[in-house]
C-alpha positions as CSV (number, residue, x, y, z in Angstrom):
1,M,-23.1,-27.6,29.1
2,E,-19.9,-26.2,27.9
3,L,-19.5,-24.2,24.7
4,N,-16.1,-24.4,23.1
5,L,-14.9,-22.4,20.1
6,D,-11.6,-22.8,18.5
7,F,-11.2,-19.2,17.3
8,G,-7.9,-19.8,15.6
9,R,-9.3,-22.6,13.4
10,D,-12.7,-20.9,12.9
11,I,-11.2,-17.6,12.0
12,K,-8.8,-19.2,9.5
13,T,-11.7,-21.0,7.9
14,M,-13.7,-17.8,7.6
15,I,-10.8,-15.9,6.2
16,Q,-10.2,-18.7,3.6
17,K,-13.9,-18.6,2.6
18,L,-13.9,-14.8,2.3
19,K,-10.7,-14.9,0.2
20,R,-12.4,-17.3,-2.2
21,V,-15.4,-15.0,-2.5
22,D,-13.1,-12.0,-3.0
23,D,-11.1,-13.9,-5.7
24,D,-14.3,-15.0,-7.4
25,L,-15.7,-11.5,-7.3
26,K,-12.5,-10.0,-8.7
27,D,-12.6,-12.6,-11.5
28,K,-16.2,-11.8,-12.2
29,C,-15.4,-8.1,-12.3
30,V,-12.6,-8.6,-14.8
31,G,-15.0,-10.8,-16.9
32,I,-17.7,-8.1,-16.8
33,M,-15.1,-5.5,-17.9
34,R,-14.0,-7.7,-20.8
35,Q,-17.6,-8.0,-22.1
36,L,-18.2,-4.3,-21.5
37,V,-15.1,-3.3,-23.5
38,Q,-16.2,-5.4,-26.4
39,Q,-19.6,-3.7,-26.3
40,F,-18.0,-0.3,-26.1
41,K,-15.7,-1.1,-29.1
42,A,-18.7,-2.2,-31.1
43,E,-20.6,1.0,-30.3
44,A,-17.5,3.1,-31.3
45,I,-17.2,1.2,-34.6
46,K,-20.8,2.0,-35.4
47,R,-20.0,5.7,-35.2
48,V,-16.7,5.9,-37.1
49,P,-16.6,7.4,-40.6
50,I,-15.7,5.0,-43.4
51,D,-14.8,7.1,-46.4
52,E,-11.0,6.7,-46.0
53,G,-8.6,4.5,-44.0
54,M,-9.4,1.3,-42.3
55,L,-10.6,2.8,-39.0
56,E,-13.3,0.2,-38.3
57,K,-10.6,-2.5,-38.3
58,S,-8.0,-0.5,-36.3
59,F,-9.5,-0.6,-32.8
60,S,-7.8,-2.4,-30.0
61,T,-8.9,-3.2,-26.5
62,K,-7.0,-3.7,-23.2
63,I,-7.9,-4.7,-19.7
64,I,-5.7,-3.5,-16.9
65,D,-6.3,-5.8,-14.0
66,A,-5.0,-4.1,-10.8
67,A,-4.7,-5.7,-7.4
68,L,-8.1,-4.5,-6.2
69,M,-11.4,-5.4,-8.0
70,D,-12.5,-1.7,-8.1
71,E,-9.3,-0.9,-10.1
72,V,-10.1,-3.0,-13.2
73,T,-9.9,-0.7,-16.2
74,G,-11.0,-1.3,-19.7
75,I,-9.6,0.7,-22.7
76,V,-10.8,1.0,-26.3
77,Y,-8.2,2.7,-28.5
78,V,-6.6,3.0,-31.9
79,A,-2.9,2.3,-31.5
80,S,-0.5,4.9,-32.7
81,N,1.1,2.4,-35.0
82,A,-2.2,1.3,-36.6
83,L,-2.7,2.1,-40.3
84,A,-5.6,4.4,-39.5
85,S,-4.1,6.2,-36.4
86,D,-3.8,9.6,-38.1
87,Y,-7.2,9.3,-39.6
88,A,-8.6,8.2,-36.2
89,I,-7.5,11.4,-34.5
90,A,-8.6,13.6,-37.3
91,M,-12.1,12.0,-37.5
92,H,-12.5,12.2,-33.7
93,E,-11.3,15.7,-33.2
94,W,-11.8,17.8,-36.4
95,D,-14.9,19.3,-37.9
96,Y,-15.7,17.9,-41.3
97,E,-18.5,16.9,-43.6
98,L,-19.3,13.2,-43.9
99,G,-18.5,11.6,-47.2
100,E,-21.0,9.5,-49.2
101,Q,-20.2,6.1,-47.7
102,S,-20.3,7.5,-44.1
103,Q,-23.7,9.2,-44.8
104,R,-25.0,5.8,-46.0
105,K,-23.7,4.1,-42.9
106,E,-25.3,6.7,-40.7
107,A,-28.6,6.3,-42.4
108,A,-28.5,2.5,-42.1
109,S,-27.2,2.4,-38.5
110,G,-29.5,4.8,-36.8
111,V,-26.6,6.4,-34.9
112,T,-24.7,9.6,-35.7
113,V,-21.4,8.8,-37.5
114,G,-18.5,11.2,-37.3
115,Q,-16.8,13.5,-34.8
116,K,-16.3,12.4,-31.2
117,Y,-17.2,8.8,-32.0
118,L,-15.5,7.4,-28.9
119,E,-16.9,9.9,-26.5
120,R,-20.4,9.4,-28.0
121,A,-20.1,5.6,-27.9
122,L,-19.7,5.9,-24.2
123,S,-22.0,8.8,-23.3
124,E,-24.9,7.5,-25.5
125,N,-24.7,4.1,-23.8
126,E,-23.9,5.1,-20.3
127,K,-27.2,3.9,-18.8
128,A,-27.1,0.6,-20.8
129,F,-23.6,-0.1,-19.7
130,G,-24.5,0.7,-16.1
131,R,-27.5,-1.7,-16.3
132,F,-25.3,-4.4,-17.8
133,I,-22.8,-4.1,-14.9
134,Y,-25.6,-4.1,-12.3
135,R,-27.3,-7.2,-13.8
136,K,-24.1,-9.1,-14.0
137,L,-23.0,-8.3,-10.4
138,R,-26.5,-8.8,-9.0
139,G,-26.6,-12.2,-10.7
140,F,-23.3,-13.1,-9.2
141,M,-24.3,-12.0,-5.7
142,M,-27.6,-13.7,-5.9
143,G,-26.1,-16.9,-7.2
144,A,-27.8,-16.8,-10.6
């Protein structure tokens, strides 16, 4: 009995299949980042003061999709040309007392409103965001 393998054809087929898996995984990672950025934005909005400016409506998001799947970056920011850009920096960096509306928002939301709202939106949700990524990737890898 003779065993005959056409390595040229078989390797090409394997490489094509691996490329499809790689492309699918990269697309999945970008999709996960899009969802994660929206969650991060929502968490930041929960924490911003509301006494002045239109900060809650001034957030933007961006996905930077690099060549490799481990280089997908999500950004939540207030653009420098947004109406609330100066207010955004002051409320993130400066020490201040919350105004009446922000105090009511804090009492109703169950999260701290005010200084370092972006940093806290990330640090206070780090484990939840990590679990979200894990569940999404696991589901993809297991075919769910």
